[in-house]
Residue, then its C-alpha position, 0 to 999 in steps of 0.5 A: x065579428x066580435x066587438x071590443x067595448x070599453x069602460x071609458x067613453x070610447x067607441x067599440x071596435x069590431x075585430x075578426x075572430x082570433x085577432x090579437x087584442x093588442x094589434x086590434x087596439x093599435x089598428x083602431x088608433x088606440x095607444x097600447x103601452x109596451x116596451x117589448x113590442x108585443x113579445x109578452x115580456x114587459x107586461x105593460x100592455x095589460x088590460x082589465x077584462x071587465x066582462x067576456x073573459x071567456x071570449x079571450x084565448x086561454x092564458x099561455x105559459x109566457x103570459x102566466x109567468x109575466x103575470x106572476x112576476x108582476x103580481x098582476x090580478x087575474x082579471x087582467x090580460x096581456x093584450x099582446x098575448x090574448x086573441x079575441x074570440x067573442x065580445x069583451x069589455x076592457x079598461x086600462x089606466x092609460x086611456 
Protein backbone atom coordinates (compact mmCIF):
# COMPACT_ATOMS: atom_id res chain seq x y z
CA UNK A 1 0.00 0.00 0.00
CA UNK A 2 1.30 3.45 -0.86
CA UNK A 3 2.02 5.91 1.92
CA UNK A 4 1.43 9.64 2.02
CA UNK A 5 4.00 11.41 4.15
CA UNK A 6 4.09 15.02 5.23
CA UNK A 7 6.75 17.71 5.62
CA UNK A 8 5.19 18.76 8.90
CA UNK A 9 5.23 16.59 11.99
CA UNK A 10 2.20 14.49 11.03
CA UNK A 11 2.11 10.69 11.01
CA UNK A 12 2.13 9.15 7.51
CA UNK A 13 -1.04 7.56 6.21
CA UNK A 14 -1.39 4.35 4.24
CA UNK A 15 -3.82 4.40 1.31
CA UNK A 16 -5.09 1.94 -1.25
CA UNK A 17 -3.37 2.23 -4.63
CA UNK A 18 -5.54 4.44 -6.83
CA UNK A 19 -7.12 6.26 -3.87
CA UNK A 20 -8.19 9.85 -4.39
CA UNK A 21 -5.73 12.01 -2.44
CA UNK A 22 -8.31 14.46 -1.09
CA UNK A 23 -10.63 11.69 0.12
CA UNK A 24 -7.71 9.86 1.73
CA UNK A 25 -6.61 12.99 3.60
CA UNK A 26 -10.15 13.67 4.80
CA UNK A 27 -10.60 10.04 5.88
CA UNK A 28 -7.41 10.36 7.94
CA UNK A 29 -8.90 13.35 9.75
CA UNK A 30 -6.81 16.00 8.01
CA UNK A 31 -8.59 19.17 6.93
CA UNK A 32 -8.59 19.92 3.21
CA UNK A 33 -9.54 23.37 1.98
CA UNK A 34 -12.27 23.28 -0.66
CA UNK A 35 -15.29 25.28 -1.68
CA UNK A 36 -16.24 23.07 -4.63
CA UNK A 37 -16.31 19.82 -2.59
CA UNK A 38 -13.79 18.10 -4.82
CA UNK A 39 -15.19 19.02 -8.22
CA UNK A 40 -11.82 20.40 -9.34
CA UNK A 41 -13.00 23.97 -9.77
CA UNK A 42 -11.82 26.10 -6.84
CA UNK A 43 -8.17 25.01 -6.56
CA UNK A 44 -8.14 25.45 -2.79
CA UNK A 45 -7.23 21.81 -2.11
CA UNK A 46 -3.84 22.15 -3.77
CA UNK A 47 -0.89 20.52 -2.08
CA UNK A 48 2.80 20.84 -2.82
CA UNK A 49 4.37 17.56 -3.89
CA UNK A 50 7.82 17.45 -2.34
CA UNK A 51 8.71 14.01 -3.68
CA UNK A 52 7.01 11.18 -5.51
CA UNK A 53 5.19 13.28 -8.12
CA UNK A 54 5.62 10.35 -10.51
CA UNK A 55 3.52 8.29 -8.09
CA UNK A 56 0.42 10.40 -8.63
CA UNK A 57 -1.95 10.11 -11.57
CA UNK A 58 -1.27 12.36 -14.56
CA UNK A 59 -2.60 15.90 -14.56
CA UNK A 60 -5.92 15.96 -16.38
CA UNK A 61 -7.53 18.69 -18.45
CA UNK A 62 -9.67 20.08 -15.61
CA UNK A 63 -6.71 20.30 -13.26
CA UNK A 64 -4.50 21.88 -15.92
CA UNK A 65 -7.12 24.57 -16.60
CA UNK A 66 -7.46 25.40 -12.90
CA UNK A 67 -3.69 25.45 -12.37
CA UNK A 68 -3.25 27.78 -15.34
CA UNK A 69 -6.07 30.08 -14.20
CA UNK A 70 -4.62 30.33 -10.69
CA UNK A 71 -0.99 30.43 -11.91
CA UNK A 72 -0.22 27.50 -9.62
CA UNK A 73 3.41 26.27 -9.64
CA UNK A 74 3.91 22.91 -11.35
CA UNK A 75 5.04 21.20 -8.14
CA UNK A 76 1.49 21.60 -6.77
CA UNK A 77 -1.42 19.27 -7.42
CA UNK A 78 -5.12 19.55 -6.74
CA UNK A 79 -5.69 16.83 -4.17
CA UNK A 80 -9.23 16.25 -5.46
CA UNK A 81 -7.90 15.38 -8.91
CA UNK A 82 -4.90 13.23 -7.94
CA UNK A 83 -4.91 9.48 -7.40
CA UNK A 84 -2.14 8.00 -5.25
CA UNK A 85 -0.30 5.25 -7.12
CA UNK A 86 2.80 5.07 -4.92
CA UNK A 87 4.60 6.81 -2.06
CA UNK A 88 4.47 10.62 -1.97
CA UNK A 89 5.55 13.42 0.36
CA UNK A 90 3.31 16.48 0.41
CA UNK A 91 2.88 19.78 2.21
CA UNK A 92 0.32 22.56 2.31
CA UNK A 93 0.19 25.93 4.02
CA UNK A 94 -2.96 25.28 6.04
CA UNK A 95 -1.80 22.34 8.18
